[in-house]
C-alpha positions, 0 to 999 in steps of 0.5 A: 507464545502458544499456537494452536487450531482451533477445532474448526480450523480449515486447512484450504488451498490460496493461489499466489501466482504462479505456485500454491502455498497453505493457508489457514481460515479461521485460525486464531492467534494470540489474542490478546485483547487489545482494543483496535485504534485504527480501522484502516493503518498504512506500513512501508519501508524507504530509504532516501527517497524522503521527497517522494513521502508527503504527497503519498501521505496527504493523498492516502490521509485524505482517503481514508488510512489513519496512521501510517508506520515508515521504516526507515532503512536510511539511518546510520549507526547512531540513529540517525535520519534526514526521514524524522525532519523532513516528515516533522508534520505528520510524525507532530499530528500523531499520524507517523510514525517511523520505526529506524530499521537499520539492516543491511545487505550482505553475503547472507541476507539480500535487501528483500529479506531485509523488505519481509522482514519488515513487513511481519515485524510491522503486521505482528506488532499491529496485529490487535490494532489496525483491522485493515493495514495498506502495504504498498511502496511511496510510488504506488497509490490507491486509486477509487473507481468506484464515484459511489464509494470515494473512499479507500475505507468505502470497500473495507466495510463488509464483514464477510470480509473481514475473515480473509487475508487481506484484499490484493490489488491491481497493477496498473503502471502510470507514467508519460510518453518518451518524448514528452516533456516533463510537467513540474509537481506532485509525482501524480501532477506530473504523470497524466499517461497510463498503459493500456491495461494492467499488469496480468495479477499474479505476476508479482505486481500486485499490492495488498490491503493486510488483515492483519489477524488474517495473516501470519507471515507475508512476502511482498504480494501474496499471503505466505501463510494465513487466511484467503484473499480477494483480486479486485476488479481494477476497473471498478472497484480499486486500482493500484497506480504506480509511478514506477518511472519517477522512483530514483531507486529503480532507473533502469526498470522496465515499463510498458509504453505510456499510451491513454491519458488518464487525468482521474488521479490529478483531480482527486489530488485536487480535492486532497490539497483543498480539504488540506486549505481546510475546504472540507471536502467530503467527496472526490469530483466524477471520474473525467478521460478515462480510456479502457 
């Protein structure tokens, strides 16, 4: 594999949290000429959270995601896991590819390093067949905020964005008040409240929709080597709805108070269910019960 900087390549500074990294703009790497297969794909790594995944898949399929790559960190030595059975419907339909990722943390290898490895493996494998790729966890849902642009793909079609390394989506925690009664239903239906404000940008909570061809090294929340990014407005464009409190693997995570009722995700979920039932829902209800 040969790497080269084109004569007109520029080195620019990209702000990434509290540190600055060097990124290459207009840098071509390994152009193989493979045909693009997906306008928008999605990639994540999971471990023993099978029940959280179906609604996450249904939601993002409705939002325009064409294929999902799930790296399964729960596989054992015989490469078997319950995930294949849990997601059989999605796999058989061609919507999901499960990648066995049997790496375990050790004194010389942290879980964070395992996660970073899967992210970059997915980006490099699909840099030529996915125009855009969402990188989130299964308790994170990307919500369009502009009623005139109801799908995620509506925010990605401007050719001016194609030179970027990615679109950064600001995090907004959703949950329920401490003394409230737990509702039945999906993670969306159980959590009708959110924090008053989103988390501060560039503090380790944002996630990204990446242009794989323009990203050469990625780390959880930020592009470390690649083209620049654009952060979208979480009120008027896209926000990441984060149901961290319902993630069984992160019970001790400190969360803000949930004191603003927000049922907009439930309205979208109803549209998702109608679409799944074959009613061909093409519009999302206007956002109601929304405060700022």
